[in-house]
Structure formats: C-alpha cells, structure tokens
C-alpha positions, 0 to 999 in steps of 0.5 A: 523794910523800914529803918528808923533812927532819931537824931535829937538832943545834939541838933541845934543849928541855925538856918544858913543865911543863903536859905532865908528867902521865903516863897513869893505869892505865885500860883501854887502850880507855877513854881518852876523847878529850875528856880529851886535852889541847890545845896551841895553835900560831900561824902567824907571818908568813913570813920571805919572799914570792913573787909569782904573777900571780893575783887571790887565794888562798882556803882551804876546809877539808873535812877530817873534823875541822876543829877540830884539825890533829893530835896528839902524844904523847911517850913515856908522857905524856898525848896532846894535840890540836894546834889553832890559835888562830883555826881552821886555815882562817883562820890558813893563809889569812892566812899564805898571803896574806902569803907570796903577793903576788897581782899581777893584780887582773883575773886568775883566783883560786886555791882551796886545798881542804884534804882532809887536814892532820894531824900524828902521832907515831911512826905508822910504827913497826909492830912485828910481831916475836914477843914473845920476840924483842923487846928492851928499848926504850931509844930516845929518838927520835921520828918526827913526820909531817905528812900532807897532801892539798890540791886546787887549783882555778882560778876565774873568773866562777863557773867552777872548773877543777882545777889539781893535787893536792898529796899528800905526807908530811913526816917528821922524826926527832927524836933528843932529847926536846922539846915539839913544839908548846909551846916555841920554836926559834930558828934563825939569828937568826930569830924563834922558831918552834915545831917544829909551826909550822916543819913546817906552814909548810914544808908550805904553802909546798911545796904552792904550789911548782908554782903559783909556778914554772910559767909559767901561761897561765890562758886556755889552761888553762881552755880545756883543762879541764872547767868545774865549779860550786862546788856540784859541787865541794862535792858531790864533796868531801863525798861521802866522808862520805855513808855509813851509818856516819856517817848511820845513827842506830843501828849493826848489832852484828857483826864487820866483816871489811873496811873497806867493811863498816864504812862501810856499817854491814853487818857480815858476822858478827852472832853472836860472842864476844870475849875480852880480855887484856893483850896480845891480844884474840880474836873467836870464832865458833861453827861449825855443829858447835858448835866455836868458832874464832878469827877472824884477819883482822878489821877491827873490830866493833860491840857491842850498845851501839853502840860500834865497835872497830878492830883494831890490834896484835892488840887492839881499840880503841874508835873515838870520833867527833868531827865526821866523824872517828874516833879511837882511843887505841890501839897499833901497837907492843909494847914490852919493858921490863926493870926492875932492882931493887936493895936495900941489905944489913944493915951489920955490927954488933958484929963481925957480917959483915952481910948483903950487898944483893941485886938482881932483874931483871924484864921485862914486855911492854906495849902502847905507847899513843898516839892515831890518826885513821882514814883515810877513804881507806884504813881505816888509822890514822895 
C-alpha cells in the first residue's frame, strides 16, 4: 500500500548553517556511520483528536535500530541521522495518546508494535543506463520516503489478539532545497512544523484510521481470533534477529551469492579476488582450468578482517552495524557532471590586439553517495 502526498508551493526554506559542510574525498565505503551528523525532531501536540472506545494505546518498538527514525542527505552534503529528543517510542506514544481519547476505561487496550518506521531520501532513483547515455544531472528535486510497518494487537486480561497490520510508504517529491528536519514550515496559520514532523504525524494518524473508523465489537473479535501471550508475541517479533550473522562472534570470509547466505553466515565461495576502481568493482573466481572469471550476480562478501560488503550500483560498500541494523554509505545512482571553465584573455596594450580568452569543457561520471539501511525482510537497501 503506497500513499503519496505532495508538499509544494509553500516550501522555500534555506539550509541550516550547521548543515553546510560538504563530504570530503575519502574512499567511498569508508565513511563511518559514527561520523554522521544528527538532527533532532519533536512531535508537537496534534491539532485535532479522535475518540475510540478502548482503555488505552501503548507503543512497543521492535525495529532493528530503536535509536533513529531515519536519515537524509541533500545533494552532496553530509548525511544525517534523524532522532527524536526522548526516543521515538516515548514520543510517538505521547503523541498518539494526545490524538486519541480513550473513552472506555473497562474495555480492551491496543498495542502498536513498530516493526519499521524509517525516513530516507531518493531511495527510488535507480539508474541502470549505460554511462554514455547519462546526461548532466541538473535536477533539484528530492524524493523523500517514510517506510512503515506497524502491527496492531488487542489485549485484555493477559490475552493478546491480532487486529491488523499497517504496511505503507509515504512519499513526497520536494522541488526546492530545504532542510527537511531542521527548519520549520508554517501552514495556514497553524503552529510551525518541520517537514519530517509533518510526515511522521501523517503516518501515525493514518495507521490508526482503521481503528477509529471501524465499529469494533471487541468480544466478537476476541472469540474469533487466536489468543497469544505477550511472550509469544515478543518471540515472534524478535525471531528475525535470531540469525547467525547477528549472533556469531566470527564471520566466515567468502562471497555471498544470496541474502540467505549472508543471514546464515554461509558464503558459498571462499576463494576469490576483488578489484576496485572509481565506478565498478569486480569479484574474480579461479576456475579448475586456471581461468579467472568475473561473478555478475553477487549479493556481497565478507573479507578476512570480518568486514561485510554489499553490492549496489556495480560497487561494493561496507555494511556497518548498529544494534540489529546494518547501514552503508553507498550509491544506487551514477551521475554525469559537466564542468565548463572559462579564463580571461590578455588585454591589448600599446596597439597590440591582445589575446582572446578561452574556455574548456570536461565531463565526469561519479557515484552519488548517500546513506541506506538494510531491509531484513528483502535484503535490499532503503
């Protein structure tokens, strides 16, 4: 389910001055995520409210990284993690309980389990064209996406019952340069909001739409559904992280042909060589007759120092772990940059005609670098 909304016309904010530093020229896979900047957003009180006949709503955060709620990078500036002041579980629960008036103190409670809630920029811009077909990139548009996966449970008397899953992507195409999380936007006389806050609030409210619009008959729902204990739900939610690549002290060096090989720490190829250049990386495997062949369909590899690399845009980028999440600072897009240079001539003197100025034109293909998180369900980057 994809919900799209556009914020255009009223967005004309400048970059925050603290966000002006550009990325230095290090090797593309060596930017440590610990060097990412951070931006704090807060969820202000909602402008409206709804009433739902339940006792309470609580939020549980089982995301692979419970510290951040996303990251963003505008053009070639430094990547930033997006955080909330007191933790997203706490702030989202406070916001929801201001938005929802729970009208029945003797009724059932609702638990929202956050499995995914992540903001990224330009993740859908994949570029598979040949280099000679790529034109100069003059676009100033940014695509912002918020990925959500929230499971809702009904609970009463130590019993838990599955209600529904909210799995959606919220997208916005921003046509001018803004500071997505730092500056504020004032709309129709309301209190100023940051762009990230608007997106987060819209996602939280939309996730509750089914809960607030349905005429729930709680006892009928309970009688038709399986009863779970909280221990069973916790075990189910954390099962995705009970895998060797997160549990083993040492990883097996080798090439992962699939995402499954990576998860289970079982590379199918253990003898290989890798070469890297500016735009393409290659893995070579020796055949029985001594020939070296290049592997095309590869998910990633682990080197002898226990560092993992994932393939994206014909290159390999280092996976870096925080909690149960993996990140890269890598690329899914190649850009063509054209640089025009002009220089002044020598002015005429003492009757001399002088020397006219000159100009030159050069073009270059570079990897557009940005941060990504690994999706544990698909093995893709987003």
